[in-house]
N, C-alpha and C positions, 0 to 999 in steps of 0.2 A: 660223854665222849663217844658212846656207842651211837647215839642219835646223830652226832656230827659226822661220823664215818659213813653212816647210811646215807645221809644227805649228800655228802661228797660223791659217793658212789652213784647215787641217782642222777646228780648233775652231770657227772662224767658220762654215764650211760646215755643220757638224753643227748649230750653233745655229740657223742660218737654216732648215735642213730641218725641225728640230723645230718651229719657229714656224709654218712653212708647213703642216706636217702637222696641228698643233693647230688652225690656222685653218680647214682644210678639214673635219676631223672634226666640229668644232662647228658648221659652217655649212651642211651639206647639208640639203636639204629631205627630210623623212622621209615616204614614201608610206604612208598609213594606210588601213585598212579598219575597218568596224564589226564588233564581236563582241557578240552579244546572247545572254545567258543566259536560256533559256526555262523551265528548271526546275533545282533546286527553288525554291520561292517565296522561301526565305530569302536567296538571292543573285541573284534576278531583276534584270535591268538591262542597260544597254548600255555597252560599254567600247571604247576605242580600242585598236587593235593595229597594229604596224608590219609591212608586207608584206615578206617575204623577197626578196632580190635574186637568186633562183634558183627553179627550179620553175615551175609554171604557175598563177598566180592566175586565178580565174574572173571576169575583168573583166566587169562588166555583169550578173553573176548572184549567186547566193547558194548556200550549202551548209549543210545541217543535219547534226549528228552528236552522238554521245555521247562525252564526254571520259573517257579512261582514263589513269590515272596508274600506271605499272608499279611493282610491288613491288621489283624489282631493275633494275639498269642504268638508274637514274633520270636520268642525264645523257645517255643514249643514245649513248655513245661506242663501244660494242661491239655486235656482232651480237646481236640479241634472240634469235636461234635458239640461241645458246649458253646461254641461260637458260630455254629451252623456252617462250618468250613469243610469242604470236601476236595480232595485232590484226585478223585477218580477221573480218568480221561475218557473222552467219548470214543466209540468204536472208530478205528481208522486214524485217530489222532496220535501224536507222540505222547508218551507217558509224561507225567509231571515229576520233576525233581524239585523238592521243596527246599528253599533256602531259609535257614533259621539262624538266629544269633546265639553266640556262645554266652553262657552265664546262667545262674540261678538254679540249675538242676543238672543231673548227670547227662553226659552225652547220649548214653544209651536210652534214657527216658525220652529225649527229644525225638530220636529215631523211631522208637516204639509208638509214640503218639502220632507221628507223621504216617507211619505204616498203617496204623488203624484207620487213618483218614483216607487211605488210598494211594499214598505216594509210592513211586517206583524206586526212588533213591532220595537221599538227604545230603545237602551240603550245609555244613556248619561254618559260618563266618566268624573268624577269630575276632575278639574284642580288644586286641592289643597287637602292636607290631612286634613280631617275634618269629623265630624259626618255627617251621611246622612241627607239631608234636603228634604222637599217636593218641587217638581218642580211645582210652582204655575203658573196660567195664568196671563198674563200682566194686571196690574190694570189701569183702565181708559184709555186704549189704543184703540181708536176707530178702527184703521186699523186692529188690531188683531181680532176684533169681527167678521170679515168676514170669518175667517177660524177656530177659536176655536170651534165653534158649530158644525163644519163639521169634526173634528178629530174623527176618529172611531177606531184607532188602539191603543193598550196599549203602555205605555212607562215607563221607570224606570231609576232612577239615581243610578250609581254604584260608589264605592269609587275609588280613583285615582290608588292605587296599584293594585286592581283587574283589572281595565281598562288596565293598562300597561301589565299585564300578558296576557290578551286577545290579545292585539296588537302584542306582541312578538310572540305568537303562530301563529297568522295569517300571520305575515311577514315571519315566518319560513316555510310557506307552509302547515301548519296543517289545517285540516278542524275542526273548532270549533263548536261543537253542544251543545246547552244549552236547559234547560227546565225552563220556567217561571211558577211558581206555586202560585196561589191565594187562594188555599183551606184553608189556615190558616189566610188569611187577614180579614175574617169576622168571629168572634167567634160564635159558635152555640153549646154550651155544652148540651143543652136540646132539640135539634132538631128544635129550633127556630133560625132564623137569627137575630143576635143582631147588630143594627147599630145606629150611632149617627149623629146628625146634628148640626154643629156649626152655629149659626144664630145670628140675631141682629134685634131689633125692629125699629131701625132708618130707616125711609123711605126717607131720604133726603141726602144720601151719594153717589149719582151718579149711574153709570152704574151697579156696582156690587150689590148695594141694589135692583135695579130694577130687575136684573136677579134672585136674591135670592127670592124676593117676587113672581116673576112669577113661579119659580120652586115650591115654597110651594103651591101656588094655583093649579098648574097643577098636582102635585104629591099627593095632599091631598086625593083624592078619592081612589087611589090604596093603599096608606099607611093605610087608615082606614080599608079597606077590609082585608088587610094582617094581621093587628093587631087584628081585631075582630075574624079572623079565627084561631088565635093562631100560625100563621106562622112566625111572626116577633116580636121582642121586641125593641121598639124605645125609645131613650133618647135624648131630646134636650139639647144643651149647649149654653151658652152665654159668650163671651169673655169680661173680665174686666181688667182694669189696676189698678195700685195703684199710689198714688202721693208720691214723695220722702218726707221723714219726714221734711226736711228743708223748704218745700214749702206748707205744709198743711194749713197754715193760709193765703195763697195768694189768690187773687181774682180768679185766674184761677182755682186753686184746689177747692175752695169753690163752684164754678159754675159747675164744671165737676164731682164732687165726692160726695159720701155720706159716712156716718160713719167716719167722720174726715179723709178723704183722702184715706180710705182703698179700695174703689171700685169706679172706674172712667170710663168715656167714653168721647170721643172728643165732643166738641161743634158741633151740627149738621150743623150750618151755618158758623162755624169758626168766629163767631162774638159775643164777650162776652157782648156787650152792648144791644143786642136785640134778639128777637126770643126765641127759645127753648134752654135749656142748656144741657150740657152733663149729669148732674145728672137726668134730666127728662128721658133720654134714659136708664140710669142705673136702675131707679125705674120701668120703664115699662118692662125691661128685667127681673128684679126680679119678677115682677107680673106674667109674662108669665111662669117663672120657677115654681112659686107657683101654678099657674093654673094646670100645669102638675102634680105636687106633689099631689094636692088635687084630681084631676081627677083619678090619679093612685090609690089613696086610695079607691076610689069607684069602682075600677076594670074597669074603662072606660078611659084609658090613651089617646085614640084616640080623645077625646074631645078637647085636646090641639090644634089639627089641625083646629077645628071649631073656637076656640077662636082667634088664630093668624090671620086667614084669615078674620074673621068678623071684627077684630080690624083694620087690614090693610085697608079694604074697608070703614068702618064707622068712623074711627078716624084718618085720615091722618093729618100730620103736616101742609100741605099747606092749609087746611081748618080750622086750629087752633082748631082741635078737639083731638089732641094727649094729653089727660089728664086723670086724675083719674076718673072724672065723666063719660066720654064716656066709659072708660074701665069697670067701674062697671056696666054700663047698658048692656054691652056685656056679662059680667059674669052672671048677673041675667037672661038674656034671655036664657042662656044655662043651667039654673037650678043648677049652682054650688054654693057652700056654701061661700058667700062673707066674712063672719066673719072668717072662717078657712083660707082663702087666706090672709086676712089682718094680722092675727096672724102669719102666715108663713112668711110674709114680714118683720115683726119686726119694729124696730124704726130706720129710716134712719139717725137720728140725734145723735144716741148713739155713745159714744166713745168706741166702742167695736166691735168685729167681728160679722158679720152676718153669721150664720151657712150655709145658702144656697149659698151665694156668695163665702164664703170661700172654700166651696167644689168645686165650679166652677173654682176658681183659682188653686186649687190643681190638678184638671183634666187637666188644661192647661200644667202642668209640664210633660215633657216626662218621662215615666217610663221604 
């Protein structure tokens, strides 16, 4: 009987994680930039491309180059040096944008190999007809950490049909020149750069959480200076999932969700019998959102950076301090109105929508 129950729990957990994963993959906002073909005349035009989640896009600027499609190693999964291929342009010539095919290896590895061969940018042609997706960095892949941080060139995913048009023109002997334009990638209708950070308060999810926390700590000073000077407008976001209606009364959903399964996060230790629960993460994510909302009302949105870094340092899971009491002490130390924040958070046990988290889920949907 015990084995049967464990098997049922494992199947249910796997099913829930699959649904959660599918809901997230299909609902992230894809950051796009414009790619304009300037020659040859036969394929002139402007196309969307999805900015890679690594490397350094030239936000606010543009870059012109000549597209090269290698005769060998067309997926870019191996060192181009092994094939005697170089993408270094001659003095005075346009830099080379390397076109590679999707498949067989991580997006980031393709870009890294092309960069090492002298490419100025990389275009990855999709291998199926689908909506553009964000090329993400490998998750929890320690080997990739050696090169991801050193990728300095921009990259973009293009759809299959556009990729085929580029290949056809190149194979026909045409020089294909394109212009990558990031000027519309960051909105700035009032002369301020507006940007968003999708984050998470969970500090026990491995390499990605460590990298995120390090980024927040390192970027905090610059972010606050820019915000105080009126140069930027920053908005934090937190990803949430929902529990399928059929499982809202299950042990898994009750431990990972608040508001009767409407807003969930994975169990930090993936162990439902001990340690922190997913709903603890959801509550802290909600608290951090409300810290931002209340700080923004006082015209001091940059205080959010103080709160999240102080909470990371003073209230870590490993020291069993990831809780309401520790969070409240940080809030009070920053002079924020604790009652306003608690009112903003609402009742996590209510069988109704939470306006703050509902807005976050809506923001996850591609528009």
